[in-house]
Backbone as numpy.savetxt, mean C-alpha at the origin, in Angstrom:
# Nx Ny Nz CAx CAy CAz Cx Cy Cz
15.56 -4.90 6.80 14.38 -4.32 6.20 14.82 -3.45 5.02
14.26 -3.74 3.87 14.54 -2.95 2.66 13.87 -1.59 2.76
14.64 -0.54 2.50 14.07 0.81 2.43 13.87 1.15 0.97
12.64 1.46 0.61 12.31 1.79 -0.77 12.69 3.24 -1.05
13.86 3.42 -1.60 14.37 4.76 -1.90 13.50 5.43 -2.96
13.17 6.68 -2.74 12.35 7.43 -3.69 10.86 7.28 -3.48
10.45 6.40 -2.57 9.02 6.22 -2.29 8.58 7.35 -1.36
7.44 8.00 -1.63 7.02 9.12 -0.78 6.80 8.67 0.67
7.18 9.51 1.60 7.05 9.19 3.02 5.63 9.33 3.55
4.85 10.20 2.90 3.48 10.41 3.34 2.70 11.07 2.22
1.39 11.16 2.40 0.55 11.87 1.44 0.84 13.36 1.60
1.24 14.04 0.54 1.60 15.46 0.66 0.51 16.29 1.34
0.94 17.14 2.27 0.03 18.03 2.96 -0.79 17.39 4.07
-0.49 16.13 4.42 -1.24 15.43 5.46 -0.29 14.71 6.40
-0.87 14.07 7.40 -0.10 13.22 8.31 -0.29 11.74 7.99
-0.84 11.42 6.82 -1.03 10.02 6.44 0.31 9.44 6.00
0.86 8.57 6.83 2.19 7.99 6.65 2.16 6.85 5.65
3.21 6.78 4.79 3.34 5.70 3.80 4.48 4.75 4.14
5.51 5.22 4.82 6.67 4.37 5.15 7.02 4.53 6.62
7.79 3.56 7.12 8.32 3.65 8.48 9.81 3.92 8.38
10.37 4.50 9.42 11.79 4.86 9.40 12.72 3.70 9.68
12.32 2.85 10.63 13.20 1.74 11.02 12.38 0.54 11.46
13.02 -0.60 11.40 12.38 -1.84 11.84 12.13 -1.78 13.34
11.05 -2.37 13.78 10.73 -2.40 15.20 11.15 -3.74 15.78
12.32 -3.77 16.37 12.85 -5.02 16.92 12.32 -5.32 18.32
11.84 -4.28 19.00 11.37 -4.47 20.37 10.04 -5.21 20.42
9.07 -4.77 19.62 7.75 -5.41 19.66 7.49 -6.30 18.47
8.40 -6.33 17.51 8.24 -7.18 16.35 7.61 -6.47 15.17
7.53 -7.19 14.09 7.00 -6.65 12.83 5.48 -6.57 12.92
4.93 -5.44 12.54 3.46 -5.28 12.52 2.89 -6.21 11.45
1.86 -6.95 11.83 1.23 -7.91 10.93 0.28 -7.20 9.97
0.32 -7.60 8.70 -0.65 -7.10 7.73 -1.99 -7.78 8.02
-3.04 -6.99 8.07 -4.38 -7.52 8.31 -5.32 -6.94 7.26
-6.48 -7.53 7.13 -7.50 -6.99 6.24 -8.35 -6.02 7.04
-8.31 -4.75 6.67 -9.12 -3.75 7.34 -10.36 -3.48 6.49
-11.50 -3.48 7.14 -12.76 -3.25 6.43 -12.89 -1.78 6.08
-13.16 -1.50 4.81 -13.39 -0.12 4.36 -14.88 0.09 4.19
-15.43 0.92 5.03 -16.86 1.20 4.97 -17.12 2.39 4.05
-18.32 2.45 3.52 -18.70 3.50 2.56 -18.64 4.90 3.17
-18.77 5.00 4.49 -18.78 6.32 5.13 -17.40 6.78 5.61
-16.33 6.21 5.05 -14.97 6.67 5.43 -14.79 8.12 5.05
-14.00 8.81 5.82 -13.74 10.23 5.56 -13.01 10.41 4.23
-13.28 11.51 3.55 -12.61 11.77 2.26 -11.09 11.78 2.37
-10.56 12.26 3.48 -9.11 12.27 3.67 -8.52 10.87 3.72
-9.25 9.94 4.35 -8.78 8.56 4.42 -8.82 7.90 3.05
-9.87 8.16 2.31 -9.97 7.61 0.95 -8.87 8.20 0.06
-8.59 9.50 0.23 -7.51 10.13 -0.54 -6.16 9.52 -0.19
-5.97 9.18 1.09 -4.72 8.53 1.50 -4.58 7.15 0.86
-5.68 6.39 0.80 -5.65 5.08 0.13 -5.29 5.24 -1.34
-5.93 6.19 -2.00 -5.67 6.42 -3.42 -4.24 6.91 -3.64
-3.77 7.81 -2.79 -2.41 8.31 -2.91 -1.37 7.22 -2.69
-1.63 6.35 -1.73 -0.70 5.25 -1.46 -0.69 4.26 -2.63
-1.87 3.92 -3.15 -1.94 3.02 -4.30 -1.25 3.65 -5.51
-1.43 4.94 -5.71 -0.76 5.63 -6.82 0.76 5.57 -6.66
1.25 5.74 -5.43 2.68 5.65 -5.18 3.20 4.24 -5.44
2.43 3.23 -5.01 2.81 1.84 -5.29 2.87 1.59 -6.80
1.86 2.07 -7.52 1.80 1.88 -8.97 2.97 2.58 -9.65
3.24 3.83 -9.27 4.34 4.58 -9.87 5.70 3.94 -9.58
5.84 3.40 -8.39 7.13 2.85 -7.97 7.36 1.42 -8.46
6.31 0.58 -8.45 6.47 -0.85 -8.73 5.73 -1.34 -9.97
4.67 -0.67 -10.37 3.87 -1.16 -11.49 3.27 -2.51 -11.16
3.30 -3.40 -12.15 2.71 -4.74 -11.96 3.70 -5.74 -11.37
4.92 -5.32 -11.12 5.96 -6.22 -10.60 5.76 -6.49 -9.11
6.09 -7.70 -8.65 6.07 -7.98 -7.21 7.07 -7.07 -6.49
6.74 -6.72 -5.25 7.62 -5.86 -4.47 7.70 -6.37 -3.04
8.84 -6.09 -2.41 9.07 -6.47 -1.03 8.38 -5.46 -0.12
7.78 -5.95 0.94 7.10 -5.07 1.89 8.06 -4.03 2.44
9.22 -4.45 2.88 10.24 -3.53 3.37 9.72 -2.51 4.36
9.99 -1.23 4.10 9.61 -0.17 5.04 8.24 0.44 4.75
7.43 -0.22 3.94 6.07 0.29 3.69 5.23 0.13 4.96
4.46 1.13 5.29 3.69 1.15 6.52 2.62 0.06 6.54
2.64 -0.77 7.57 1.69 -1.89 7.68 0.25 -1.40 7.80
0.04 -0.33 8.53 -1.31 0.20 8.67 -1.88 0.65 7.35
-1.08 1.37 6.57 -1.54 1.86 5.27 -1.74 0.69 4.31
-0.81 -0.28 4.31 -0.95 -1.47 3.46 -2.21 -2.26 3.82
-2.52 -2.31 5.11 -3.67 -3.11 5.55 -5.00 -2.60 5.00
-5.09 -1.31 4.68 -6.33 -0.79 4.09 -6.53 -1.32 2.67
-5.45 -1.76 2.01 -5.53 -2.27 0.64 -5.33 -3.79 0.57
-4.83 -4.38 1.66 -4.42 -5.78 1.68 -5.58 -6.73 1.38
-5.30 -7.70 0.51 -6.23 -8.74 0.07 -7.36 -8.20 -0.81
-7.20 -6.97 -1.26 -8.10 -6.39 -2.26 -7.23 -5.90 -3.42
-6.72 -4.67 -3.28 -5.89 -4.09 -4.34 -4.43 -4.53 -4.27
-3.99 -4.93 -3.09 -2.63 -5.44 -2.89 -2.75 -6.85 -2.31
-2.12 -7.80 -2.99 -2.25 -9.22 -2.62 -0.86 -9.85 -2.48
-0.80 -11.00 -1.78 0.49 -11.70 -1.69 0.99 -12.12 -3.07
2.30 -12.07 -3.24 2.92 -12.48 -4.51 3.72 -13.77 -4.33
3.53 -14.44 -3.21 4.27 -15.68 -2.94 3.44 -16.57 -2.03
3.74 -17.85 -2.11 3.15 -18.84 -1.22 4.28 -19.68 -0.65
4.34 -19.92 0.62 3.47 -19.36 1.64 3.80 -17.89 1.87
2.82 -17.16 2.35 2.97 -15.73 2.60 3.01 -15.48 4.10
3.98 -14.71 4.54 4.10 -14.36 5.96 3.69 -12.90 6.14
2.50 -12.64 6.69 2.03 -11.27 6.84 2.79 -10.48 7.90
3.74 -11.13 8.57 4.50 -10.49 9.62 5.99 -10.46 9.28
6.30 -10.31 7.99 7.70 -10.27 7.54 7.95 -9.05 6.68
9.08 -8.38 6.96 9.48 -7.25 6.11 9.91 -7.75 4.72
10.24 -9.04 4.60 10.71 -9.61 3.34 9.57 -10.14 2.47
8.34 -10.12 2.97 7.20 -10.66 2.24 7.02 -9.94 0.89
6.68 -10.72 -0.13 6.46 -10.15 -1.46 4.97 -9.92 -1.69
4.67 -8.74 -2.23 3.30 -8.32 -2.53 3.23 -7.88 -3.98
2.02 -7.73 -4.48 1.82 -7.18 -5.82 0.46 -6.52 -5.89
0.32 -5.63 -6.85 -0.96 -4.97 -7.07 -1.85 -5.88 -7.92
-3.08 -6.11 -7.46 -4.08 -6.81 -8.25 -4.69 -5.74 -9.15
-4.17 -5.63 -10.35 -4.49 -4.51 -11.23 -5.98 -4.40 -11.53
-6.64 -5.50 -11.78 -8.07 -5.46 -12.10 -8.88 -4.88 -10.94
-8.61 -5.36 -9.73 -9.35 -4.86 -8.56 -8.96 -3.43 -8.22
-7.68 -3.09 -8.40 -7.23 -1.73 -8.11 -7.86 -0.73 -9.05
-7.94 -1.08 -10.34 -8.55 -0.18 -11.31 -10.04 0.00 -11.05
-10.70 -1.04 -10.59 -12.13 -0.95 -10.29 -12.38 -0.09 -9.04
-11.54 -0.23 -8.04 -11.75 0.49 -6.78 -11.25 1.93 -6.83
-10.16 2.18 -7.58 -9.55 3.50 -7.63 -9.25 3.89 -9.08
-10.29 4.09 -9.89 -10.06 4.42 -11.30 -9.27 5.71 -11.48
-9.38 6.63 -10.53 -8.67 7.91 -10.64 -7.15 7.74 -10.60
-6.67 6.66 -10.00 -5.23 6.39 -9.94 -4.70 5.99 -11.31
-5.53 5.32 -12.08 -5.08 4.77 -13.36 -5.58 5.56 -14.55
-6.30 6.66 -14.29 -6.79 7.52 -15.37 -5.58 8.12 -16.09
-5.51 7.91 -17.38 -4.34 8.38 -18.15 -4.47 9.82 -18.60
-5.48 10.52 -18.10 -5.64 11.93 -18.45 -6.37 12.14 -19.77
-6.84 11.07 -20.40 -7.51 11.17 -21.69 -8.96 11.58 -21.55
-9.56 11.33 -20.40 -10.98 11.68 -20.24 -11.10 13.16 -19.92
-12.24 13.73 -20.33 -12.44 15.18 -20.14 -13.13 15.47 -18.85
């Protein structure tokens, strides 16, 4: 399992985890799933999604990236929307799976992540 050095471990000041420490060989790799985001999600959860997407953008940009030690639960909130498979066939249960940011959808869903500071 690739460990993404320099990637934040969690959203600062919270318990929202962004990475895992080690591969889980006992129960296997957690599968990426599509989690439904409802409009009434708590502000802290939405902030965690935005913070995680911002960390992905800062670390990888538009380039494909290996899932590695990125937290499956946190990825699943963005999976198949702002973060999509970057390879075919795609194995949602592999630490080696390649993903990428769907920039158009990410900018539409989380404009605050991509705001360049030019707006007042």
